[in-house]
N, C-alpha and C positions, 0 to 999 in steps of 0.2 A: 504494500500500500504506500501511497505517497504521504510522507510526513513532513512536518515543518522543517526538519533538517535538510530535506531535498531543496526546498525553496530558499533556505538560508544559503546553501552551497551555490545555487544559481545566482543569488543576489551578490555573493562575494566574487563572482566571476570565474567560478570553477566549472569545468565541463562535468555535467551530471550524467552518470551512467545509472540507469534505473530499469528494473524489470518491467516489461511491457504489460500494462494492466488492461489493454484492449483499446480498440479504436474509439469507442464512444467516450470512454473516460479521458483518453488523450485529447480528443477533440474538444471536450468540455473544458479542459484545463489549458488549452492552447499549446499543447506539446506536439512538436513536429520532429520526428526522428531524424537525426543527423543535420538538423537545422538549428534547434535550440536546446537539445539534449540528445543523449544516445540511449536508445531503447534496445533491449535484447530479450530473447526468450530461451536462450540456452547458453551454456558455457562456451560452446564453439562460436556462437554468434558474438558473444562478448569479446572473445579473443580476436576474432576477425576484425571487428570494428575498432578495437584498441590498436591493432596493427595498422589499420587505415590512418588513424589519427597520428600514430607515431611516424608514419611515412609522409604525412602532410600536416605539419604543425600549424600552418596557416588556417587549415580547416578547423582545427581544434580551437584556435583563437576566435574564429567567426562563430562557432557554436557557443563558446563561452560568452561572447559578447551578446549574442541573441538571447541566450538564457537569462543573462543579467537584465537585459532590457525587458523581457517578459515578466520577470520577478518584480522589477521596479514599477512596471506599468499596472500589473494586475494583483499582485500579492503583498502589498504593503499592509501594515496594520490599519492604516487609514482606509484603504480601499476595502479590505475585508470587513472592517467595522461598518462601513457605509452599506455594504451588501446585507449585513445582518439587520441593520436598522430598516432597510427597505423591505426585507422579508417580514419583519414584525409589523410593518405598517399595513400589510395586506389585511383586508377584512376577514374576520373569522367566518367560517361557514355556519349557516343556520343550524340551530339545534333541532333535531327531529322532534316532532310532536310526540308527547307521551301516549302510550297505549292505554287502553281501558284498565288493565290490571295495575299498572303503575299509578294511574290517577286514583284508583280505589285505595291502594296502599298508602298513598300520600294523605288522603282524607282520613284514613283510619289511624294515621301516625305509625304505620308499620314500616320497617326498613327492608 
């Protein structure tokens, strides 16, 4: 799972290597493999991508910079706090009407 330490590493300008959690989660988080982090699904894939970055240090620098930009743009405490406040502002759904049995229990003082 993606944890705060992953976003902290990105914000510090590190190339993040992370287990691929699937397309929908990556898309929701703005993660793009080999663009702003390195995703892998096996030890062999991890080794292969590490080899690519070792042979192309400029690519590693670009991935680190893009990861940092993503973290600074979307995952600061201010932005996360703002999203939480927005979620709390949404109206609550209507409470379903009580059924006959529950209304009777309420009138009789039963729990």
